[in-house]
N, C-alpha and C positions, 0 to 999 in steps of 0.2 A: 403346424408342422411344415407346411409348404413355404412359410415365410422365413424359416430359419436360415436357409442358404442365402437368401437375399440380404438378410440382416448381417450375416457373417461377411458377405461380399462388401456391403457398405462399410462395415467396420474396418475391413482390410484396406479399402480405398482411403478411408480417413487416416488409418495408421500409416499408409504410404505417404500421404501428404505431410503428416507429422514428422516422418523420417527424412523428408526431402532436405538435402544440404542447404538450399537457399532459405527455407523456413528455419532450419536450425541456426543458421548464421544470424538471421533477423532476431530470433529469440534471444540469442546470446548477447547481441548488441542491445536488445531491449532491457535485459538485466543490468547492463552497464548504464543505460540511460536512467533506470530507476535508482541506481547507486548514486549517480550524479545529482539527482533531485534530492536524495536524502542528505548528501554532503552539504549542498546549498542550504537545505532546510536547517541542518545543524548549525551552520554558520549564522544564519538569520536568528535562530533561537538564542545563540550566545550573545549576539548584538542586542536583542531585545532584553535579555537578562541584565545587561549593564547599561541600560538607558538609551540604547540606540533605536532607530526606527526600523520599520520593516514589518512584513506580514509573515508570521511563522506558520505557514501551511504550504501545501503543494502548489496552490495558485500563486502564492507569493514567490516560491522558488522558481516557478516557470516565468513569472514576470521579471525576476532578476536576470535569468538567463536570456530572456528575449530582449532585454535592454542593451545587451552587448552589440558591438558592430556586426558580428556574424550571427546575431540572434535569430533572424528569420530562417537562415539555413539550419541552425541548430534545432529550432522548433520543428522543422520538417523532418529532420533526422530522428528526433525523439518521437514524433507522431508515427512515422512509418515503422520504426523498430518496435515501439510499444504495440502497434497494431499487429505486427508479426508475432509478438509475445502473446497477445490475446488469441490469435488463431491457433498457436501451438497449445495453449492451455485448453482450448476447446477440443482439440484432438485428443488430449490426455483425458478429458472428461468423457468423451464419446467412445474412444477406443484406446484405453490405457494399455501399456506394455509392462512386462516384468511384474513386479510386486504391487504396482499401483493399480489394482483392479477392484478394490473394495468400494462400497457405496460412499464411505467417508472420503476416500481419496478423490472420487469423482466430484463430490460436492465441493471439496476444497479447490479443485482445479477450476470448477465453474465460478466459484466466488472470486478467485484470483483473476479470472478472465474479466469479470465485471469491474473489478478495481482498476485493472490496467486499461480497460476500455474507457473508463471515466477520465483517467489521466491522458490517454491518447486524444480523446475528444477535446479536453481543455488545451492541450498542447497544439492541436490542430487549429483551434480558434486563435491562439496567439500567432500561429504561422501565417494565417490569412489576414491578420491585423485586427481581428474583432475580439481578441481575448480581453479578459477583465480580471484584475486582482481582487475582486470582491471577496470579502472575508468569509472563511468557512464558518465563522460564528453566525453571520447573517443567514447563510445557506442552511445551517443546522436549525436555526430558529424558524425559518420559513417551512422547512420540512416538518418540524415538530408542530407548528401551528396547524398545518394541514392535517396531520394525523390526529391532533386533538379534536378536530371537528368531526372525525369519523365515529361511528358507533364503537363504544369501548375504546375511545381514543387514548385515555390515560393508560390503559393496559397495553395498547400497541406501543406507545412511546416508552413505557417501562420495559417492554419486551425487547425493543431495539437497544435500549441501554444495557440490559443484561447480556444480550448477544454480543455487543461490542466489548463488554467487560470480559466475557468468556473468550473472545478472540485474543484480547490482550493477555489474559492469563495463559492461553496456549502458547503465545509468543514467549512469555517468561519461561514456561516449562520447556519449550523447545530449546531455548538458549542454555538454561541451567543443566539440562540433561544431555546437551550436545546432539539432540535428535536431528538438528538441521544437517548434520553430516550425512544422514540417509539420503538427502537430496543431491549429494555431490559424489563425484567419482572417488575412488579410494585414494588416500594420501593427497588431499588437496593442498596441504602445506600449513604451516603454523599461522600465517596471516589469516587465512580463512577461518581457522578454528578459533583463534582469539577474538577476531572481529565478530564472529557469530555469537560467541559466548557473552560479549559485551553488548552487541547491537540488538539482539533479539529481546533481552529483558528490558532494555531502554525503550524500544518501540512498544513493547507490550505494556509497560507502565503508562506511557502516554495514551495509548488506546483505552486502557482501563479508566483513566481519568476522564476522557471524553465520554465514555459510557456512563460514568458516575453522574455527570451533568445531565444526561438524558433521564436517568432514574430520578434525580432531584426534580427535574422539570415535570415528570409524571406525577410525583408525589405532591408537589405544590401546585400542579395544574397551571404552570406558567411556562410558555414556550421560550420566554426570554432567558430562562435558566439553562437552556440547552446550548452549550458552547461547542464550537467546532475545535479543530486542532489548534488554531491560532488563539482562541479564547482559553483553551485548556493550558497551553504553555504560558500565556500571560498571567493566568491565575497563579501559577507557581512563582512567578516573579514577585507577586505581592505578598507571599508568605514569608515568615521569618527565615532568614538565610536564603531568600528567594533567588538572588543572582547566582549564588553558589550552586543551589539545586538545579537551576536552569542550565548552568554551565555543564554540570554532570550529565544532564539529559542531552544537551547538545553534543557532547562528546560521544554519547551512546548512539545518537542518530548518525553521526559521522562514521562511527564504527560499523553501523549497519550498512551504510553506503559502501564502505570498503569491502564488506562481506559480499555485497551485490556484485562488485567488480570481480571478486574471486569466483562468485557463482557463475558469472558470464563465461568464465573459462572452464570451470569444473562441474557445472550442472550436468546431471545425467539426462541425456536427451536421446 
């Protein structure tokens, strides 16, 4: 009973941080940075689909941006703004406002914070010149091999795959039902609506494909079967009508990037 006021005061303090104009500005630019990464990722995926080179994952997108003349400055901007987005998501997880008060909303905010933190860390490594465009396929295989060695390793790997598939399915659901509009202010415009309806299912489909590879790796007890985003997209290229399929996915990823730009302006903060 005596701790309740302290907890409430702490949450009020966190909420005050989350509502600060400076953090709000960083978070909004962070959404735009995420959008830029998805657009570059979509471009790379299209190139891969038609026989071009490139690594079709987040590290590859960051490496592409870092190779530009202003790459170092851009990497620092992405790092700082994504870090701001991480902090804002943490404030949402700890002290949500409005309708985002359920346990599910808190968990989603925490999960998003982890994803953005990983991107910020990778961008930061590029900013200081120690970044690497090592494939997400190799990273996934390394993680899978480590999990396989743990007790009930196959179950763990399979559970990871199922979780990723579930996240992908939720993305599809969110796009088809337009539930993503709940994240935005009223009347965000036609661009945000169309881009979200196209982008969310496209990203969800790719995530589900990545999760499927983890499940296959668990069933076959072979970590080499666990492909990351780069491997998943390249697997589409090798299917019948692969280049056309990958082009459609690439367009969807670009659409998701455009949605992120709209979200930077219209996100409820």
